[in-house]
N, C-alpha and C positions, 0 to 999 in steps of 0.2 A: 453559361446556360443554366447550370444548376444553382447559381447564385441568385436567380430570378425569384425563387420562393423563400429565400433565406431572410429572416426578419432583421430589420435594422433597429438595434436597441436605442440609438439616439433619436430615431424618428418619434418613438413613443414619448420620450423625454421632452422633445421639442414641442410636441402637441400639448403636453401637460403644462410646460412653461408658458406657452401662449395662453392657455386657459387661465392660469394664475395671474398673468400680466393683465389680462382682460378684467378679471375680478378686482385686481388692484386699482385699475384705472376707474372702475365704476365706484369703488369705495372712496377714491379721492374726490370724485365728482359729487358724491353725497356729503362730503365733508368729514368722513370717518377716517381721520388721519392715522389713528392707531392700527386699524385693519389694513390700511394701505401700506403702512411701514412693515407690518408682519408679512403681508402677501409679497411685498418687494423683496424682502429678505428671503422668502422661500424661492422666489423666481431666481435670485442670484445664486442660491445653492444649486438649483437645477442647472443653471448655465455652467457653473463649475464642474458638475458631474458630466455634463455633455462634452465640455472641453477635455476632461480627463479621458473619457471613453474614446474620443476621436484621436487623441494623442496615442493612446494604446493601440488603436487600429493601424496607425501609420508605422508603428514599429515593426 
């Protein structure tokens, strides 16, 4: 019951990752491959951080 109002740290990261992926897709559609690559790398780093946090929660 008290966990209801507890913030989920991975939820914020997932939302940010989704936004970065959206920007990456738009850059690719515009033909801006350099920006697409940089944004894809940022999304990958966010995904690794999410996985690390979820693994720590399971312990």
